[in-house]
N, C-alpha and C positions, 0 to 999 in steps of 0.2 A: 583560587584565582584563576586556575587553568579552567574550572567548570564554568565560571562567570564569564570568561572569555569566550568558550565555546555557544555557550547561552545566547551572548550578545552577536557573535557570528552567525547564529543559526536565525536569530531574529531579523538581522539585515538581509540575510539571504532569503529567507522568506518573503521579505518586503521591499526586495529591492526594486521593482518595476515600480511601485508608487515612490520610493525615496529617489530614482533616478529621474522620475517625471517632477518632483516637488525641486530637486536641485535644478532643473533645466528653466522651471518657470521662475525661480528666484534669479540665476544668473540673467535670464532675458528683462526681468523686471529693473535689476540693477544697472542694466546697459543704458538705461535712460536717465540715470542719475550720473552727476558729476562725481567722479571719484577722485577727484584731485588728492594729491599728497597733502601732508601737513600744511598748515597755513605758512605764507611767506616768513611772516614775524618770528614764527617759534622758530623756524630754519636759520633766519638771522642771527637769533640768539645763539643756537647751535655753534654756526659758523664762528661767531665772535668769542663765544666760550675755547673753542678749539684753536682759535688765531693767538690768543692769550697763552695758551698752553705751549703753542710753538715761540712764540717770543720769548718765554722764560725760558727755553730750552737756548735759544740764540743768545740770550744775555748771559747764560753760563759759559757758553763759550767765548764770549767776549770778555768776560772776568777773565778766564784762563788766557787770552791773548794780552790781557794788559800785565799778568803776574808772570808771563814768560819773559826774559831779558831780550830786550830792543835788538842786539845782533844776532839772536838764536831766529832759527827758521819754524814757523809754527807748524806742528805736526800733532793733528787733532786725527785719531783713529776713530772709523765710521761717524763721520761727519755727515748730516743729513743731506740728501742731493738736493733738498729744495730750499738751501740756503746758502750765502756767498758770505765771505768775510775778507775785507781788505785791511791790512795794518799798514799806517804810514809812520815813517819816523820822520818827523819834519813834513815836507812837502814829498819826501820820496817812498813811492811802494814799495815795503821791506817785503811784505810776505803775502800771501793771498791763499786762501782756500776756496775752491772754484771759481769761476770767473762772470763778469757781466760780458753782455754781447754787446760790447761798445768798441770804438778805436781809439777813444783817448780816455783814459782814466786818471789825469792830471785832478789834483784838486784846488791849484791855484790858477788863477785866468793867466799870468805872465808867463807861467813855465811852459805852456803850449808853444811859444813861438819858435825855440829852438828846436821843436820836434817835426818843423814842417819839412818834410821830405818828399812829397809827392804833391805838386800842385793840382793834380787833377782829382785829387781825394776831397769829395765835398764835404767828408766829414770832420776834417781837422779843427775846424772851429767851434766843433759840439763838444763842449766839456760839460757833461751833464753832473758829474759827481761835484763840481765846483761849486754847485749851487743848492747843496743839499744843506740841512739844519740839524740840530741836535732834538729836534722833534720829531715824531714818525711821519713819513710822507709816502703817498701811494704815487710811484713813479714809473713811468714808461721808459724802458731800456731795451732799444732794438725791438724784438716782437714779444719781449716779455714784460710783464707788470709784477712790480715788487713793492713790498712794505719795506721801506728804507730807514734807517736812524743812523745819525752819527755820534760817536762817544769820544770824548776828547779828554785827556790827563795828561798835563804837562805838554810834550813834544810830542807826545804819541796821539794818534788819530785812528781811530777804527771804524769802518762803515761795515754796518751788518743788514744784512736786508735777507726777507722772507718770498721766494717767487709765489706769487698766486696764482697765475694763468700765462699760457701763452696762446699768442693773438696772431696768426700769419693773414696778410691782405686774402690770399687766397689758397685752398687747401689740393694737396693729392695725396699720392701714396707715401709720401714722406714726411709732406709738411701737414701736420695736423693740429689743429687747436685742442689744447690740454688745459684742464683745472689741477691744482694742488690736491690730492686727494686726501692729504693729510687734514685738510679744513672742512671735510667731508662734503665737498662739492662734486657735481657730477656735470654732464654737458647739457643737463637741462638749465644751467644758471650759467649766467655771464656776470661779470663784474663791471663797473664804471665808476668814474671819480665821483666822489660824494659831493652833492650841492645842499644849500641849506634847506631847501624845500622836498628834498628826497625822502622816500619811506626806505625802511629795511636797510638802515645806515649801518655799516660795521664800524665799530670803534677799536681803536689800539688801547692797550693796557694804560697810556698815559692820558687816555680821553680824547685823545685826536680822532675826527671823524677820517677812515680811510677809505672805503668804497662802499658802494652801493651795490645790492645784491637785487640782479633782475631775472626773472623768469624768462626762458626762450622756449617756453610751452606756447602752442598756438592751439587753436580748435581743431588744427589736424590732429595733434597728440592726444586731445580729449578723445576724438572720434577712434585714434587706434585704440584707447582704453575700452571705449563701449563697443568697439568690434571684437575687441578679445574675449569680452565676457559672453557675446553672441556665440562666438565661436566654441565656446565652454558649454553654453545652454544647447547648441546644435549637438555636441557630443553625447552631453547627458540623455538628450534625446534619443540619440541612436542606441545608445546603450538600453533603455527603456526599451525601445523596440524591440531589439535583438534579445533580452532578457523576458519579453513576453512570448517571443517565439521560442527560446529555450522550455519554457515552462510547457506549452501546451504541444509544439510540435506536430501539428496536424497540417492539413493541407490548407484548410481554410485561414488557418492562423498565419501560415505562409503567405498567403495571397495577400493579407493585411500587412503583414511586415515588409513585404517588398513594396508595397505602396507609400508605406512610410517611410521606407528608405528613399523611394524615386522624389516625395514631397521635400524630405532633408535636401536631397541632391539639388532640387530647383532653388531652395532656400541659400545653399552653400554658393552658387553660382551668382546668386543676386547680391550675394555679401563679398564675392570676389570682385565685382565690378566696382564696389565702393572703396575697395582697397588703393591707396595712390602706390604710382609706380615706383616712387623711390625707396618702397620696400624691396630689397635685392631679391628674395625668393619670387616675388612677382614682378619682377622688373623685366622688361623685353630686352636688356641688356644680357642678362642670363640665359633665357631662352623665351624665342617665339616662333610660331610657326602655324598657319592656318587657323582653325577654330580654336586652338589652345595658344592665348597670348602671352603664358607665362609659365615658367617652370611649376609656381605653386598650384597654378588652376590644373595641369595635369597631374599632379600628384594627387589632387583632390579625387580628381575623375578615378584615377587608379584605385583609390580606398574605397570609393563607391561602388566599384566593379568586385572588388574582394568581397564587400559585405554584401551583396546581392548573392554571392556564391555560398557566403558561410550561411545565410538565412534558408536558402535550399538544401545547403549539406545537412541542418538541423533537423531538416523534416523527411531525411533521406529513406528511412525504413517506411514511411508511410507512402512515399512518391514510389519506392520501387513496388510495394503492395499494390499501390493503384494502377500502376501500369501493367504489373502482372493479371490483375483481375479485370481488365478492361478487353474490349471486343477486339479482335485481331487488328482490323483497320485503325482504331483508336490506340492500339498499343504501338503499331508502327509509326504513327504520328507523332506520339508521345515521346518515344524513341529517338525518332529522327529529331525532334525539335531539341531534345537535349543533347545529342550530337553536334547539331548545328551550333548550339550555344557554346558548348567546347571550341568549335572549328573558329566561330567567331573571335572570342578571346583571344585565342592562338594568332589571329590576324591582327587583331587589336595590339597585340603584343610586339608584334613584328613593325608594324607601321610606326607606332609611336616610340618604339625603340630607336629606328632608325632615323625617324626626325629628329630625336633628342641627340643624337650621336653629332648629325650633320647640322644642327642648327642651333646649338647651344656653345658656349664657352666653358663647359665643363669638361675635364680630363679624365677619360675612362680607361686610360692605360695604368691597370695596378703596379705595373712593375716601376713606374715612375712614381715613386714613393713620398716625393716632396712636393709634386703637383695634385695629390690626392686630397680633396677637400670633402667638407661637410656633404657638400652636393652628390659628389661621386658615391660615398656611401650610402646617403638616402637613395639614389637611383637604384644602385644596386641592391638595396633592402626591399624596394617596393617591388621591383621585377621580381625578386624572388617570390615576395608573397603571392604575386599574380600568377607565378608558376603554382604555387601551392593550391590557388584557387580552382586551377585546371586540374591538379590532382584530385581535389574534392569532388568536382564533378565526374570526373573518370571513375571515381568510386561508387557514383549512382550509375554511370552509364554502363559501366561494364557487368555487372548482374543483370540489367535492364536488358542489354542486347544480347547476352547469352541465352536468355530464354525468348527473347522477340524473334531473333534471328538463328537461333538454335545452333549457336556458338559454342565452343568449349570453353569453359570458364575456368580461371585458374585465379586462387586466392591471392592477395596482395603478400608475396614474399618480401623479406628484407633485400634480396636480388633485385626483384624488379624495381624496388624504390631506388635502391643504390643505380640501376640503368637509367631509371628517369633522372637522376640527379646529374650521372654522368652526360645524358643527352641535352639537358639543358645548358650546363656548362660548356658543353662543345659548341653548340648553339650560340650563346652568348660571347663566346671568345671570338668567335666566326665573325658574329655580326660588329663586333668591335674592331676586329683589324681591317674588315672590308669596307665600312662605312667611315671609319676614322681615314683611311686612306683616300676615300673619295671626298673627303671634308678639307684633307690635305692638299689634293689636286686643286680643287676649288680655290682657296687659300692662295697658292702659290700661283694660279692663274690670274687672280686679281693683284698680286704683288708685281707680279712680273709686266702686267700691263700699265700698273702705276710707273714702275722703273722704265719704262718705255717712252713715258713723258714726264721729265724731272724738270719742274720750274717753280719758282717761288713768287706768286703772283704779289704777295705783300712786298717783297725786296722791288720787284719790278715797278711798281707803283712809286716806292719811295726814290729808286733812281731816277724815274722821271721827273721828280717834284724837285730834285737838288742839283740837275744838271746845270742850270743859268748859274747858281748860287757857286759851283764849282769854277766855271769857266769864267767867271768874275771875281773871285776871290783875289784881293789884292796881294795878300801875301803869296799864294801860290804864283801870280801873274808875275812878282817881283823875284821871284828865286828861280823861277825856269831858266834853265840855260845854263847854269851852274851845277855842275854833276855834284860838287861836295854839298851841296843843300837837298838832294834829292831825298834823304833820309827825313830831312827837316819838313820837306813836302809831303812827304807819307804820313808823317806824323800829324801833320797839320790836318790832312783831309780825313785821317781815321778819327781823330777827337774831335772835330767839328761835323763831320756828316756821318761817319759809319760806326760811332762808339756803341750803337745799339746792337750791331750785327756782328762785332768782333768775336764775341764767344760762338758763332757759328761758323763763321767765313774767314778766310786767309784772303789778305788784300796785299798786292804787290804793285809797284809802279815803276815803269821805264819812259825815260824822257829821251828823246832822241831827234836828230834831224834828217833830212832827207838825205845825208851821204853818211850817215852814222852806221856803225857796224856794230853787232852785239854776238854773244856767245849764248847759244842754247842747247836744251838737252835734245833738241829733234834733229839737230845738224852736228856734224864733226869739225867744222870750221868756222870763221864769221859768216855771218849772213847780215843784209841790209835790213836795218830796223824796220823802215818802212816797209818795204817788201814783204818782210816775216809776217808783219800783223795784218799788212794788206791781204796776204794768202789765208790767213787764219778766218779773217770776216769773210771772204769770198766763199770759202769752202764750208764752214761750220756757223757763221753768222746769221743771226735772224735779229733783224731789227725791232726793238720794243714797240716803235711807233714812229710813224712818217717824221722823219727830221731828228728822230732821236740820236744821241751820241752814243745809246748803249746797246748792245748787242746781246742776245741768249746765244751760246756755244754750244752747239748740239754736238759732243764730242762722244754721245753715247757711252759713257762712262758712269763710274758708281757717284760722281759728284755733280753740282750744279755750277755751271761757269759763267760769267759774264765779264763782257769786255766793254769798256768805255774808251772811246777815241777823241780826243780833243786838241784842237789846233791854237795856238797862241803865236802872235807875231810880237817878236820883243828885238828892237834893236835891228830890225830890217831882215831878221832872221825867222824861218817859220820853224816851232818846234810842236812836234807832236808828242804828246800826254797819253799813254796807253796805262789803262787802269784796268788791272786782271783782278776778278773777283771770284774765289773759287770756295765751294763749301767744304769743309772740313770732313773728313772720313771719321769713322768710327775710332780710328786712332788717334785722331786729333782729339776727340772729347776723351780726355784722359783724367785721371785723378777723381776731383768732387764729380758727383755724377750730376748730370744736367736737371734730374729732377729737383734738384735743391733750389734752382734759380726758376723752377717753373716753367720750363721752355721745353720745346721738343725741336731737335736739330732737323733742318730743312732736309739733311741728308738720311733721314732716319729711314728711308723705303730701301732699306739695307737687310740684309739677312742675319741671324745669330746663330752660333754654335748649335748643332752639328752642321747646319746647312753650308754650303759653300755656293758663291756665284760668281758668275761670269758673262761677260757681255762681247758680241763680236759684230763687228762692220765689214761688210765686203769678206768675210771669212776669216777675219785676221782678229785676234786677242787683243780686244782694247783696255779692257778692266778686269779684275777679278778679285775676289775677297773669299777666304776660309782657306782650309787644309787640302781640297781637293786639286788633284794635279792635271788641270784643264788643257787640253792640246792647243799650242798657240794658233793652229791654223785648222780649219775645217772647210768641208764643202756643205754650205747651208743648204744647198739644193737636194742634198740627200735626207732631209728632214722634212717632214710633213708640215704643210701650212696651219696656223694656227698653235694649241697647245697639244703637246703630248707627251707622253712618258715612256722611259724605257728600265730596264733590269739589265745591269751591264757589271759583271763580276764583283757582285758584293757591294755595288752602289746602285742607287735610284736616281735617274736623271729626268728632270724635268725640262721639257724644252717649249719655248713661246717663239716660235718662228713669225717674226713680224711681215708685214708686206716690205717688198724690197729684198735686201741683202743683211738686215739686221737681226739678230737671233741674241734670246737671253736663255739663260742655262743654271739652272739650280740643281744642287746635288746634295745627297746626304748618304752614309752608310745605310745601306739595307740590315735591316734587324734581323738577327738570327732566331734559331729556335728558343734560347734561352728566354727573353722578354715573353715572349707567346706561352710558355710553359708555366713561367711565375704568374703571371695573368691566371691561366687556367686553375692551376692548382688553388688561387686564393678563391676564384669562384665555386670551386669544389667544395672548399671549406665553407665558404658562406651559404651556400645553397643547400648543402648537406645539414648544416645546422636548422637552417629554415624549415627543410622537407622531411628532414627524418628526426631530429632531437627536439625541435618544438613541437609538432604534434604528439611525439612521444610522452613530453612531460606533461601534456595537457590531459593525458589519459589517467584518472584517478587511480587506478590500480599502481601504473607505474609511478605515480608520483608519492603513493604511499612505500612501493617496494623500493624508492630510491632512498629512504629515509629509515626503514625500518629493517634490522634492529640499527639502533644509532650507534652501540659500542660493541659489534660483533666483531670477532676475530678475522673474518675475512676483511671486512672495512678496515680495520687497522693495516693488516696486512697490505691492502691496496693502496691505503693513503700513503702507508710508508715507502713501498717500494715505487710507485708512481711519483710522489714527491720528491725522491731522491734523484731521479734521473731527471725528472722536469727541471728541477732546480738546477743541476749541474748542467743540462743544455742551455737553461737559459742564461747562466752565468757565461758559458761559453760563447754564446751568441753576441752578449752584450760585450764580450772581451773583444771579440773579432771584429764586429763594428767599430770600437773604441780604437782599437788597433789600427784599423782600417783609417778611420778620421785623423787619428795622430800621426799616422804616415804623412797623409795629404798635408796636414798643418806644421807638419816638420819641413816638408818641402816648400811649403809657402814662406816660413821662416827663413829657411836658406836663400829663398829668392829675395825676401825682403831685406836680408843682413847683405846682399850681394849689391843690391839696387842703391842701400844706404851708404856702403863704402864707395861706390862709384860716384855717387854724389858728392860724398865727403871729399873724394881724392880730387875731383873736378875743381870744387871751390876753392880747397886748401892751395892748390897751386895757383891760381888767380889771386888768391890772398896773402900770397905769401910774404909780400914786402908791406902789405897794409899796415897803418898803424893804429887806427882806430875803425870804429863800425860806421862813421861817419861818410869814409871814403868808400863804401861799398854801394853807395847810393848813385850808381853811375850805368851809363847806359851798356857800358860792355859787360858788367855784371848780370845785369837785368838780362841781355842777349845770353849770355851764357847759361843762365839759369834756365832760360826758355829750351835753349839748345838741350840741356841735359833732361829736361822735363819731357821733351819731345823723344829723344832717343830712349829714355828709361820708362816712358808711358806713365809718367806720375805727375803730380803737382808737387812743386816746391815753395814751402814758405820759409822765410829767413828772420829770425829773431834777433833782438839785440841782445847784448851780455845781460841787460835787467831783464828780459823776458817779453820786451814791448815788440810787435811786428815792424819789420822794416820793408820788406819786399815781399811778393808774392806772384806763382803766376796765374792765379784765379783772384782777382782782386774784388769780384763779384761778390764773392763768398762773404766778405769781410765787408763791404759796403752796403751790403744788404743786410747786416747784423745778424747774418746767419750763425757765424763764429765770432768770438772773441779775440780783437788783437792783442790779447794777453795769454802767453803759452801756459800749457798745463802747467798747474803748479807741483804736482809729484814729479814729472819731467823734469823740470826746473831744479827742484831740490837735488834729484839724483846727480843732475850734470853739474850742476855749479857748486853744490854743497859737499857731495860726495865724491866729484871728480869723475864720474863715470865715462867711459868712452862711448857709449850708446843707450839708449833705452829704447824698449819696444813696450807699448802699453795699448790696451784698448781703451777707446773714448767714443763719445758720441756726438754726433750732431744733429739736430731735429731728431728723428725715430732711427736714423742709421747708424749701426754699430762698424768701427772700423778699427785697423790696428794705425797706430800713430807710431813713426819713427823719428828719433831724435838723436842728432850728434853734434858735438860742437866743431868749430871750425876757430883754429887757431894759426896765428902768424909765426913766422921763424923764430921768434922772440919768446914762444910761448903764451903769447897774450890771447886771452880769449876775445875774439872779434864777434863771434854771431853762433848763433844755434841754427842748425840747418833741419826742419822739419819735414817729413814726407807723409801725407795721408794715404795709407794704403788700403785700397777699397778691393777686397780679393773679388777678382771677375770669377765669381764661383758657377757661371754657366756651364763652361766645360767641365768643371768637376762635377755639377749636377747631373750632367748627361752622361758622363764616364763611370762615374762613382755610383749613382743611384740603382742602375743596373746590379753593379756588383754587391750593393748593400741589401738590395731587393732578394738576390740570389740567396745571399747568405740568410737573411731572415727566413727566406722562404725555405730553405736548407734545414735549417733549425727548426723551423714550425713544423715540417713533415718529421723532423726525427723526433719532436716533443709528441705528435699524434701518435707515432709508433710507440714512443716511450710509454703512452699511456694506455694502447692497447697490450702493450709487453707487460706492462705492471699489473694489468687486471687479469691476463691470461696468466701469469707467474703465481698472482694469488689466488687464481682460481684452481689452477694446477696444485697449490700446496693444500687449500682448505677442502677441495672437492672430495677426498676420501673422508673426512670429518663430516662434511655437508651430505654426503651419502649414508655416513652411519647415523647421521640425526634423522634423515629420512626414512631410512628403514625400519628406525626403532619407532618412530611415529606411526608408521604405515604398519607395524607389525601385528599380524593375524595368526593366532596359534594354530589356526587349520590351515595355514600355507606356510610353506617354507621360505623365508627371505633368502633373497639373491647374496651370493658372495660378491664382495667388492674387488675389483681386478685392481690391485696396485702391487707391483713386483718391486718396487725400489728398497734397498736394503738400508732404512733409516727407522728414524723414530716413528715416522708415521708407517711405514711398513709394518713395524711389530705391532700398531695398535690395530692396524686392518686385519693382521694374522690372527691376533686375539679376538677380533671381533667375529671372524668368518668362523673360528673355533667353537665359539659361542654361539653361533647361529647353527652350526652343526647340533651341538649339544642339546640346544634347544629345541631344534626339528625333533631329535630322538625323544626327547621327554614330551613333546607335543603329540608326537604317534601313541606313546604309551598312555598318555592322558586321553587323546580320544578314543583308543581302543577302550579305556576303561570306562570313558563315559557312555561309548556306544554299547558297552555290555550293561552298564547301569541302565540306560535308557529301554533297551530291548528288555532287559529284568522287569523294570518298571511297567513298560506296555503290556507283557507276557502277564503279570500280575492282574492290570487293567483290564485286559481283554478275557482273562479268567474269570473275574469277578463279574465284567460284562455277558460273559457266556452263562455264567453260574445263575444270574438272575433269572432269566427267562426259562431256563432249563427246569427249574424247582415247579413252577407252577404248570409247565406242561407236562412233567410227570404224575403231579398229582391229578390233573384232569383226565390224563389216559388212563391211569389206576381207577379212578372213579368210573369213567366209562366201561371198562373192563367189567368192573362189579355190577353194574347195571345190566349188562348185556348176560353177564352169567346167571343173575338173578331173573333173567327173562323179563325185565322191566319195560314196559309197553312204550314208554316214553325215550328208550335210550336212544331212537333214531333223530330225535329233536335235537337231544344234548349232543349227538355227533356233530349233526350242523353249526353248533354254536362253538364246539370244540375245535373244529376244523378253521374255522374263521379266527380263532384266536391264537392256533398254532401258527397259521400263515402270517399273523401281525407279529410274533415273534420271531419267526423265520426271518421276515425282513429286517428286523432290528437286528439280528446276528449278521445279515449280509452287509447293513450299513457298517457294521462294527469292523468287518473284514475288509471292506473299502477302506475305510480309515486307517487300517493297519498296513494297508498296502500302499498307500500315501505317506504313510511315514516313512516305510522303507525306501521310498524313492527318494526321499530329501537327501540322503546320504550318497545317492549314486548320480544324480543330475549335475551337469555341468553348468557354470555360471555363464552366461551370455549377456551382449548387448542389446538391448530392446527399447521401444517408445513406447512410456506409459500411456501417452496420449491416444495411440492405436489400441492398446490394451482396452483402456478404459472406454474408448468408443464403442468398442466390440460388445463389452458386455452391456452398455446402454441399449444397444439395439436387441440383445437377446432377450432382455427384462422388459422391452417394451411390448407386452403381450396380453397386457388386462386392461379393460377398460376402466377400473375404478382407480389404479396406480399412474401416475405420471413420474416418469423419470426424465431428471433434467443433468445435463453435463455441462457445467462450467470450466473455461481453461484458460487462462492468461499466457501461455506459451506455445510457441508453435511447435516444438519438440521437446520430449523428456526423456533424454537418454539415461538409463539406468543400467548398471552392471550386477546382474542377479542371476537366480534361478526362474526362468521366464513361467514355466508350467507352475511353479510353487506360487510364485506372487499371483498369478492370474487365479491358482486356487483360492487364493486368501483374499483377492476381492470378491470373486464367485461366493465365497462364504459369507461375507460381510453384507453383500446386497440380497443373497437371500435371506439372512438374516433380518434385513429391514422389510423384504417384501411379506416375510411371514409376521411381521409386526403391524402392518397395515393392511392386510389382505381382508381383513374382515371390516375395514374402514369404508364409508362410503365414497371419500374421496382421499385417497392415498397419495402422497407426495414423498418422492425419493430424490434428493440432489447430490450429487456428484461433484466435485469441485477439486481441481488441481491447481496449484499455486506453486512459484519458486522463490525462495527466499534463503539468503545467507548458504548457497550452494547445494540446497537440499530441496526435493520435490516432497510438498504436503497434500496429501489426497485424503478428503474429508468425505465420509458418506453417510448423509443424514437422512432422518426419517421423522413424519409426524406422529408416530406411534407414542407409547405409553414410554418409553424407555426403561431404564434400569433403575429399581428402587435402591434406596441408599443403603438399604441392609446387606444389599448383593452385590454392592460397588467391590468389596474387596476380595470376593469370589470370582470375578471377572478373570477370564485366562488361566484359570486353574484346573485340572482337569475333573471330571465326574460333575462339572456344575453345568446344568442347564434349567433355563425356564420352560422349555417345551417340553410337551409329554412325551413325544417320543424321540427325542433329542438323546445322542451319546455323549454330551459333556465334554468331546475330545476337539470339536471345529475350532473354537476360540484358542485354545492351548497350543495347538498346532499351527494356528497362524500367528500366534506370538513368537513361537521357534522359528519360524520361516523368517520372520521380518527381522527378528535379532540376529540371525544367522546371516542374513542381509545387510549386516551393518546400519539397521534402521531400527524403528522404533515405531510401537502401536498403542494406543491409549484411548481412552472413553471419556468424552464429556457430554453434557445434556446442550442439546442444539439450541443455539441461542434464536435463529432463524424461525425452526420448525417446532421447536418444543419437547423434541422426542431424543432419540439416540443420536449420538454423534461420535463415529470412530473413526480415529485419525491415524494414517499410515504415513510415516515419514521415512524416505530413502534417500540417500546421497548421490546427487547430479554426477553422470560420469561425461567429462569434457574429453573426447577423443581426438577433436581438431582445433588448433589454436584459433584465436580468433583473428579477424581482418586486421590488416594495418591500421585502418582508421577506426 
């Protein structure tokens, strides 16, 4: 199976270019087809089946509710959140599980008449549950749609419902339309009441048509899918182009690749133009500036910059060679162009990063963990890759510039890479700090400019439209003049004319005549009412329009104020009605968030924690907000006109000096060193992984070494040590964060309990003598609730003993059906049935989670009058700002400790396994001709004993090796002596016979002895030459044992031999090499002698041919250099193959038979190999010499 997988992987790898192009074409073609999901009818069938399953679940709970005694509370564990169950005994609601968002849950029409407590409630006559039947119905209750069915047995009535969807009139960050995920629906579908002619109707289990299923998909959605397929096609095309470049890697292919990437870039920007702006990543609300109209467009451009650099980097070797081989002028131009490209990318990074920080809504402060988004991570990731692109180009530029400009070149060490990571981390941190502060200054300048002019134009239009109605209102005119009716007049005006602004504004009424005095906060004693308001109008009032009764009051405070002045004649007396309308400050918008009501407070032009705000008029503090202790008076002329900022004793002060004597100041605590250090450390980690670990893993050799051997002792030790330390640190980090959050939550619980006790105490004092809850429906109780709510900064809901809402300080939440008028069933059970003193539990309204506090209100007789409820929405803004840096610091500290633990674990495991590794390495590299090094490990432990034994073994082995070498040398000398004696004896015998024969001829006076002497002399000279060659071979053999190994370049050696042997016209000597350098560690003279011998043999084999060819080829494979010496001679016959490389064998008439034997010995002792094959190219002999490569310098980083 593994072999099959490797074969498939190799097949895919070999044909990846074609595969990528094929996928690109397929995706592009598919983009023109409508790839809509399964048909709506099949979707409807699936939804219907899932609905029937939910109905079965609900009916099982209904059956259990019937089986539960009527006097017992229904307790269902793990009741589904999408279901509601109400159980009535008679017409009285006895138990409920979950709630409907309605204000009246009666099931009988007549029962509602005695529940009318608030005539302003427009929902009191809305009794939706009274019109339900025993067949399933699709009903809208509040903002939700339900499948509802009524079950009746005897006097027990149960209403069961399954929520299908929530549908709000408008959506925001809190109010979001949702569908029931248990029905297999998503936002692509909506439901509608079923009609006769509808298609895709969903039927309930009893066959009743429930709702129709409608798709919300539009042509735009189809275009989104088509666009997605085109983006995939573009990605496949880019992969094909880069695969093409990675295969050929030459400069020509690089130009084609760059052109292909450029074409793909043009296509991508054409596709971006078709993307609608409602896509968040391409929305200008996220980022927009200059040529880049969206964050997505900028990221796409970043990716193409990276692809250009990768394409160039793939051809780096050929680029460097091309520049080195160019003429000086061209070399300088090319090197300068490469340098300018690096500078251009660096400038591009700076400009775009500054633009992104200043013109986007993305948070780049990494110490604010809660504000980090996917866009923050994506931005840092992309800029990290751009820094990697610069590094790739530097790896081309540095060796090029070192030769072009004669600079000293340094190889890329890990220290230099770490320095680069440190530099880009410091640069990024500095950019974020500087540009974020500039952005902050601009935002505060705009905010203070808005705060200088605070007016509500929509309210002003409304005030002008109701002026005549107010002055002519009969009830107001009739009640004016009687102080007892002022509250009734105010209620009349509030309910009739200002009901829509009550959540955002406070309204006060003053009715006075010309002689009446009033008490105000601005004066210590009584002041004439008319003069008081006339002074306000004269000093601060700006009439809304000509003859308008309303004035805008320019108090230069944090709120918006208007004053209406009306005169009414009654009984001959003139009365002045002054209507003060003041916007609520942030402290007034308490309790339920305003986002629930989908409104924005007019006074929203304020600041949030940690900022503080102050307004000065004529040098006096008129209003302030926040924690900062602003001075009550200042010299406004000491500040620069316009906007400026100052750093004052741990505080950053932003000042907007307006024309005149008005000034707005905003302050926040200055950030210390810790947040910057946190951000810097995160960036160092991120960029370190991108610039060091990622390229390191992409190197094949490092990937293999990472996983080999998989079950080594060192790996086990590393995993054990690092895992134990890392797990311990992670547990400690999680524990620290949990403890911190628990501490904060504990403080919140204490605060909630104190608030609950305060509300309970106040309401209990007021209701001590009250007999029943109907008596709580008074203005006094309502005003008391409002006062407590204002003082405690909460909203208060008051429920009757049966769990139904009586009063609330935020009626709009219930009038808009955002919450149920029936209290939480679990809280009701705990308080009423279990008699708890208080209940605190988590609840949900829309998509907001909050704490809900309940406490019972008893009278002095111990009768339960009501249940007070406080929805506690924790204002986590302060907590986020204060605690987030602490949490970030904790996480950062433990992250650093984890990294240290990783290195410590690796170091410890290395220190433990290093002696074993040294023993293994020494044993693998052990050479009997060299003494192995001792291992220096002095610890007195088990490893120390093993190392000591190993060192002793090395010494014993060295002594044995010396004895063996001496014995082998003596044997070699003995064998060589016998061979020399044999070789000397062979020519001496014929020489002796010839000389004796010549002596006899002379002694006999033979006349031809002179001619024989000349022939004898020639023969003797030939034999003497043979003896000389034997002496030379013997000398070379002796040198083999005395020469030292050195590092030398085979390319240089073979090149010289080629030149030496290129001296014959009929012999062609060729040298081919595919490596620049071939460094080996051997005895240079002996290896040179080997190649001289082999080439000489080749020359002798082809010297009699008309055209002799000798090819010398040098290649590298698997860490070894292979040198082939081939000729087109006759080669070695089959019967002589076994005699090669043995002494005394030669095919030459004058050969000694020692050459190849000595060559074999030289190569073998150089840890290499030599063998003979028939040349496939030339047909003659092919002698191959293989020597191990010697790497003296580690590779470059890249």
